[in-house]
N, C-alpha and C positions, 0 to 999 in steps of 0.2 A: 504493500500500500504506500502510495506517495505521501511523504510528510509535507504538511502545510507549514511553511515557514512564515513566522509573524514578526520576527525581530532579528536585527543584526547587532551583535555586541562586538565592539572593537577593542583590541589591545591598544595601548597608546604609543610608548616608545618603540620606534623602529617599524611600527605598523601604520600609524597615521601621522606621526610626528618624526621628522628626520633628526634623531638624537643619537643614533648609534655611534657616530664619531665622537660625540661628547663623552659618553660613558667609557669607550675604549681609551680615550685620552686621559680621563680621570683615573682609571685603573692603572694605566701605565705610569702616569706622573706620580701617583701615590707610591707605587712600588719603587720607582727610581729614586724618590726622595729619601728612601730608607737606606740607601747606599749598599744594597745587596746586588749580587750578580743576577742580571736579568736578560739573558740572550734572547734573540728573536724567536727561537723555537719555543721557549717558555712563555713569551708574550702571547704567541698564537694559542697555546694550550690554556693559559689563564683566561684569555678572552672567550675561548670556546666554552669553558666551564661556567663562566659568570654571565654569559649572554642571556638576557631576559630575566635574571634573578633580582629579587629585592635587595636593597643595599646591605641589610644585615646578613643575608645569606652570602652575597658576593664577598663581603669583607671577611667573613668567617673562612671562606675558601682561600682568600689572599693570605690571611694570618697563618693558617695551617700549612699551606703550600710553600710559602716563603719563610716559614719558621720565624715570624716576627714576634718580638716581645711586647709590642704595643697592645693595649687593651682593645677589645673589639669595639667598644664605644668610641675610643679616640680615632680608630681607623675609619669608622662610619662618619664621624664628624669631619675628618680631613677630606675624605672622598666627596662628601656632600658639599664642602666648601669649594673644592676644585671644580666640581660639576656646575655649581651655581655661578661661578665666575665665568665659565665657558658658555653657559646659557645666555649671559648678558651680551655675548657677541651676536646673538640672534639665532632663533630656531624657526623652522618653517614646516608646513605640512608636506607629507610625502606626495610626490607628483601623482595627480589623478584622484586623490582622496576627495577633494571638494566637489568635483564633478560626479563622482560615484555616490557621494552622500546625497546630492541633489536628486539623482535617479532613484535612490532608495526611498526618499521622501515622496516622490511621485507615485510610488507603488504602495504608499500608506503603511510602510513597515515602521515599527518602533526601533529606536536605536539607543545605545548606551556605550559607556566606556567601562572596561574592567581592567585595571592596571596594577602592576606590582609597585608603582611609584609611591614614595612616601609623601607626606603632606607638603613638605617644602618644595619638592620637585613638581608636584601637581599644581601648587599655587603659582609657581613661576611660569609653568607652561600655560596655565589658564590666563594669566595676566598678559602673556605675550601673544597668544593666539585666540583668546576669547572662545574657549571651547563650548561655553553655554549657548553660543549662536547655533551650534549643531546638535547639542545633546541636552539642552535645558538643565534640569536637575539630575539627570541620569548619568552622573560622572562618579564612578566608584573606585576607590583605591583600597589598599590593604588595611588601612586604619579602620575601615568599616567592618572588618572581619578579624579583629584582634591581631592584626599584622600577620595573619596566616597567608603565606604567599604561594603563587604558582611554583611548582606543579600541582599543589593542592587545588581542588576545584572550588574552594569556598568563595572566592571573589566572583566567579562566574555564576554560581548558584545564587549569590546575593543579588547580583545585577538582574538576573532573570526574575527573581522574586519581586524586586522593586518595579520591574517593567510589567509585572503581572502576566508573564508569558511562561509556559512550561519550557524547561530546558530543551526538550526534544524538538520544540518548534522554533529554536533559536539557531542562528548561524553565528559562529565565532570566527573572527579573522585575526590571525596570529603570525608572528615572524620568528618565534623562538621555540626550541624543543620543549622547554618548560611550559610555555603557554599552550602549545598544541596538546601536551599531556593533560593540562588542567581542563581545557575545553572538552576533550574527549571524555575525561573522567566525569565531567558534569553532564554528559549525555548529549552534547551539542554536535552538530555538523561543523567541522572545522575546515576553513580555507587557510592554507599556508601561503603567505605572500612573501616572495623572495626579494625583498626590497634591497638587500645588501649582498646578494650573490653568495648566500650560504645555504644552499639547498639541503644540505645534510641536516640542518636545524629543523626543517619542516617536513622531513621525509615521511612522518607518520600521520600527516594531515589527510583528510578525506579527498582533498583537491589541492593542487599546487598551481599557483600562478606567479608570473614575474611582476605583475603590477595590477592596479585596480581596473585598468582598461580591459584586462583579460577575463574579468569575472562576468559570466553570462547570467545576469540576474533573471532574465525571462525564462531561461531553462531551469534555474533553481526554483522559480515560482510556478513552473509548469504553465507558462503563458505562451499561447500559440502566436 
């Protein structure tokens, strides 16, 4: 039986907002500031492991992998400060998002954001891009679910509940392995969007696209 989709829930960083370079630079700058050996091969591995993770999870990986004596809290604060300064240089929407969202609205689908971002990051992003123009009050980050982050499905289940749509009737759009796992665990159809050329991150999605222009909304909604 064909599922009737009634809502699309978007991840934020790397999916609708072009911030991947910011978090990669924040991670690399943080580690390099500690004076530890950090060859390019290790940089690639660290950024693979931390892609799409909430800041407390990513900093835990950094602390353990690099054997840093710093407290987790201090690493989180430092990484957040670095990222915030980089955000000031400007962030923008992923190419094609605004046009796709307009198309979604024309088909009367509900939309929301479900992100691993902390309050500080979400506030800065909202101030820069005015996310409420697209999502109204339906912008949810992990502080809404006791900071339980993806790959746990909690934030997706929370967003679906607030949208008053069953998870099975929701499409999630994600760019990371952790996000895809969360969406699938929530029972949602997941589109993996390869915005940064890391297709291995989204290999478990139900559908993989290189950009928003490749999403066939009419086919998903069974419109002739």
